[in-house]
N, C-alpha and C positions, 0 to 999 in steps of 0.2 A: 492520358489523363492521369495525374498522380495527385495524391493527397498527403500533405505533410501536416502533422499536428504537433505542436510543442507541448511539453509536459505542463500540467496544471500547476502554476506557481502557488496556488492556495489549496493544495490537496488536503483532503480530510484524512483523519487517522485510518479509516477503512481503506482508502485508496493507497495509502502508504503501506499498510499491513499487507495488502494484496501483492505488493512488490517484494516482500521479504522472502528470501529462500530459506526454508527451515532445514536444518541439518537432519540427517538420518538418525532416528532414535533407535538405540539398541534396547530391545525389550527383554525383560526376564521371561523365563518359561511360563510363569503364571500370567504375566501381562499378555504374552503372545497367545496363550490359550484363550484368555478372555476376549482378545481382539477377534480371534477366529470364531468364537461362539457368537459374538455380536454380529459379525458379518454373515455367518450362516443363518442366523435368525432373520436378518433383513432379507436375504435371498429367498428363504422359505416363505416368509410372509408375502412376498411379491409373486409367488407362483400360483397359478390356478391348479385345480385338483388334477387335471389331465397331465400337465407338465410335471407335477410332483409325482404322480403315479409312474410316469415314464422314467423319470430320473431314478426313483427307488428301484424299479425293475432292472434298469441298466446296472446300477450299483450292486444289487444282490446277485445278478447273473455274473458280473465280473468277480465278485467275492467268491462265489462257488467255483468258478472256473480256475481261479488262481490259487485258492487257499485250501481246497478240499481234494484229497485223493478219492478214488472210487469207494473205498471202505468208509471213509468219513462222510462222504456224500450220502451213502446208503443209511448210515446211522442217523444222520441229520433228518433225512426224509422220514424214517421210521419213528423218530421222536415226535415229528409233526403228526403222523398218522400211521399206525402199525401196518396197515394193509396198502398204503399208498405207493410204496416203492415198487412192489410187484406189479401193481396196476400200471404205473408209469413205464416200467421196463417193457411190459406187454405192449403198451401203446407205441413205443419207439422201435420195437423189434417185429411186430406182427403186421404183415402187409395187408391183412384183411381189415385193419382198423380204418375207419372212414378217412379217405384221402381227399381232403378238401382242396389241396393244391394241385391235384392231378399229377403227382410226381411218381406214381407207381409205388407208393409207400416209402420212398426214400426222402430223407430230410435234408 
């Protein structure tokens, strides 16, 4: 079974406009930045809090892994809380820390 339909000879403007192929628009840096800002706002507005928290966690982790050496990471953690770095290092190096994954203290 095949279906053939001829074009509407009395097409409305909206039907005609839907058929127009728009050329690629070269944006200025300012226009591109504004486009990105608007798109990001739409995406964030449509995220629930769990999705948003997961995304932020992944982005922050990726940022620390790629952009911080060990000294910079230590400085950043100490800026957050002066004693936190030593506590976190102890957590990841001390096998007596609670092993919730039953991995023998290995991560």
